[in-house]
C-alpha positions in Angstrom: 121.2 162.0 -69.6 124.2 164.1 -68.7 127.4 164.1 -70.6 129.2 162.5 -67.6 126.7 159.7 -67.6 127.1 159.1 -71.3 130.9 159.1 -71.0 130.8 156.6 -68.1 128.4 154.4 -70.1 130.7 154.3 -73.1 133.9 153.6 -71.2 132.4 150.9 -69.1 131.7 148.8 -72.1 133.7 145.5 -72.1 136.6 145.2 -74.7 135.7 143.8 -78.0 136.1 140.0 -78.4 139.0 140.4 -80.9 141.0 142.5 -78.4 140.4 140.0 -75.7 141.7 137.2 -77.9 144.8 139.2 -78.8 145.5 139.9 -75.1 145.1 136.2 -74.3 147.5 135.2 -77.0 150.1 137.7 -75.8 149.8 136.5 -72.2 150.1 132.9 -73.4 153.2 133.6 -75.4 154.7 135.6 -72.5 154.2 132.8 -70.0 155.4 130.1 -72.4 158.6 132.1 -73.1 159.2 132.5 -69.3 158.6 128.8 -68.8 160.9 127.9 -71.7 163.6 130.2 -70.3 163.3 128.6 -66.9 163.5 125.1 -68.4 166.6 126.0 -70.5 168.3 127.6 -67.6 167.6 124.5 -65.5 169.0 122.3 -68.3 172.2 124.3 -68.5 172.7 124.3 -64.7 172.1 120.5 -64.7 174.5 119.9 -67.6 177.3 122.2 -66.4 177.1 121.9 -62.7 175.0 119.1 -61.4 176.5 116.4 -63.8 180.0 117.7 -62.9 179.3 117.4 -59.2 178.1 113.8 -59.4 180.9 112.9 -61.9 183.5 114.2 -59.5 182.0 112.2 -56.7 181.8 109.1 -58.9 185.4 109.6 -60.1 186.7 109.2 -56.5 184.9 105.9 -56.2 186.1 104.8 -59.6 189.7 105.5 -58.7 189.4 103.1 -55.8 187.9 100.5 -58.2 190.9 101.1 -60.6 193.4 100.6 -57.7 191.6 97.3 -56.9 191.7 96.3 -60.6 195.5 96.8 -60.7 195.8 94.2 -57.9 193.4 91.7 -59.4 194.0 91.8 -63.2 196.3 89.2 -64.8 199.5 90.6 -66.3 201.5 88.3 -68.6 204.8 88.5 -70.5 204.4 88.2 -74.3 207.2 87.9 -76.8 207.5 91.1 -78.9 208.7 91.2 -82.5 209.3 94.8 -83.7 207.3 95.4 -87.0 209.2 96.3 -90.1 212.7 95.3 -88.9 215.2 96.4 -91.6 216.9 93.7 -93.7 220.7 93.3 -93.6 222.0 94.4 -97.0 225.7 94.6 -98.2 226.3 98.3 -99.1 228.9 97.2 -101.7 226.5 94.9 -103.5 222.9 95.7 -102.8 221.8 93.0 -105.2 223.6 90.3 -103.3 221.5 87.8 -101.3 220.3 89.1 -98.0 222.2 87.6 -95.1 220.1 86.6 -92.1 220.5 89.0 -89.2 222.1 87.8 -86.0 219.4 86.3 -83.8 218.6 88.4 -80.8 217.4 87.4 -77.4 213.6 87.5 -77.4 212.1 90.5 -75.7 208.9 90.5 -73.9 206.1 93.0 -73.3 204.1 93.2 -70.1 200.5 92.8 -71.3 197.3 93.0 -69.2 194.0 91.3 -70.1 191.4 93.4 -71.8 189.0 95.1 -69.3 185.3 94.6 -69.4 183.0 97.2 -71.0 182.6 100.2 -68.6 185.3 98.9 -66.2 187.7 101.4 -64.6 191.2 100.1 -65.6 193.5 103.1 -65.6 194.1 106.6 -64.2 195.2 109.6 -66.3 197.1 112.5 -64.8 198.2 115.7 -66.4 200.4 117.8 -64.0 200.0 121.0 -66.0 196.1 120.9 -65.8 194.8 121.4 -62.3 191.7 119.3 -62.5 193.7 116.4 -63.8 196.7 116.7 -61.5 195.2 114.3 -59.0 194.0 111.9 -61.7 190.9 111.0 -63.5 189.7 107.4 -64.2 189.8 105.8 -67.6 187.1 103.3 -68.4 186.7 100.8 -71.2 184.3 102.0 -73.9 183.3 105.2 -75.6 179.5 105.0 -75.3 177.5 107.9 -73.7 177.2 105.8 -70.5 180.9 105.1 -70.4 182.0 108.7 -70.9 179.7 109.8 -68.0 182.0 107.8 -65.7 185.4 108.9 -66.9 187.7 109.3 -69.8 186.9 106.6 -72.3 189.1 104.1 -74.1 188.3 103.0 -77.7 188.2 99.2 -77.5 189.5 98.8 -81.0 192.8 100.4 -80.1 195.6 99.1 -77.9 195.6 99.8 -74.1 197.9 102.6 -72.9 201.5 101.4 -72.4 201.3 99.0 -75.4 202.6 99.4 -78.9 200.3 101.3 -81.3 197.9 104.2 -80.7 195.6 104.1 -77.7 192.6 106.5 -78.3 191.1 108.2 -75.2 188.1 110.5 -75.8 186.6 112.6 -72.9 184.0 115.3 -72.2 185.0 118.9 -72.2 182.0 120.7 -70.6 179.8 118.1 -68.8 180.2 115.1 -66.6 183.2 116.4 -64.8 184.6 117.9 -68.0 188.0 116.1 -67.6 189.3 117.6 -70.9 188.0 121.1 -70.3 191.5 122.7 -70.5 193.0 120.3 -73.0 193.7 123.2 -75.4 196.2 124.5 -72.8 198.5 121.6 -73.4 201.8 122.4 -75.2 204.4 120.3 -77.0 206.6 118.8 -74.4 204.0 118.6 -71.6 203.8 115.4 -69.7 200.8 113.0 -69.5 200.9 110.1 -67.0 198.7 107.0 -67.3 198.8 104.5 -64.5 197.8 101.0 -65.5 198.1 97.4 -64.2 201.6 97.1 -65.7 202.8 100.3 -64.1 203.3 104.0 -64.7 203.4 105.1 -68.4 204.7 108.6 -69.1 203.9 110.3 -72.4 205.1 113.6 -73.9 202.8 115.8 -76.0 204.1 115.9 -79.6 201.2 117.7 -81.4 197.9 119.5 -80.9 195.5 119.8 -83.9 191.8 120.6 -84.7 190.0 118.2 -87.1 186.4 117.5 -88.3 184.5 114.8 -86.5 184.7 112.6 -89.7 188.5 112.6 -89.7 188.9 109.2 -88.1 192.5 108.8 -89.4 193.6 110.2 -86.0 192.7 106.7 -84.6 195.0 104.9 -87.0 197.9 102.7 -85.7 201.3 104.4 -85.2 204.8 103.0 -84.9 206.0 103.1 -81.3 203.6 103.7 -78.5 201.2 106.7 -78.5 198.0 108.0 -76.9 195.5 110.2 -78.7 193.3 112.4 -76.6 190.1 113.6 -78.2 187.4 116.1 -77.1 184.9 118.5 -78.6 185.9 121.9 -80.0 185.3 124.7 -79.4 183.9 124.6 -75.9 180.2 124.1 -75.7 180.1 122.8 -79.3 180.7 119.5 -81.1 181.4 121.1 -84.5 185.1 120.0 -84.3 187.5 117.8 -82.4 190.6 118.8 -80.5 193.2 116.1 -80.8 196.4 115.7 -78.7 199.0 113.2 -79.8 201.5 112.1 -77.1 204.3 109.6 -77.4 205.6 107.2 -74.7 208.9 108.4 -73.2 209.0 106.1 -70.1 207.3 103.0 -68.8 207.6 99.3 -68.3 207.4 98.5 -72.0 209.4 101.5 -73.3 212.8 99.8 -73.8 211.2 96.8 -75.5 209.1 98.9 -77.9 211.8 101.5 -78.8 215.0 99.4 -78.6 213.9 96.2 -80.5 
């Protein structure tokens, strides 16, 4: 047998079984990695773009629902007593019996009935943020399903335009990302919230970063406030970005701040 024939015979032998297994494992890992990459890319596209597209379409329909809600909901007048009214004390004799203050005419708040879970009941506008300049709906509730439809309202807190602290959480990167640019707000910026009682205008007082466990930001406050809450930094839920804004104009402003 010639040398050429011997060489051909040797090189034509099939690879060893162990080498075939290694090659198969490498191909499997390669295709799995490609498949996983395609899946993750699809997931990101869905979360960032597809959910936003449908949320924007849904928001337009919900704004119509909110406008209908304004016309149908019951608004009543409720007597308002300012909390912690100071006692009348004689400065010359602080130990003297406290004289009753002169009775004032009762003042009334405009109060709307509590919306149903998931119901669109308000529209928030922030003129300095382009995506919110035309308004985004506020829905009752803070569940995952509620926040897919709009900015949420924590049911345990007052409604916007009422005394206390109305807490409004919203998405920052998905489902329309209404609070995507919330970090751009500065002290003095205006936030408008239209409700069944009318237009309530708030002014930003403070912007802070807190841990998700710091629920003190939802505590009641004297006067009338809104607290906007969203994830921080973008694409992470490690922290919360909080915006505190105080009522400066609205149907109940004079009653709340001049009682």
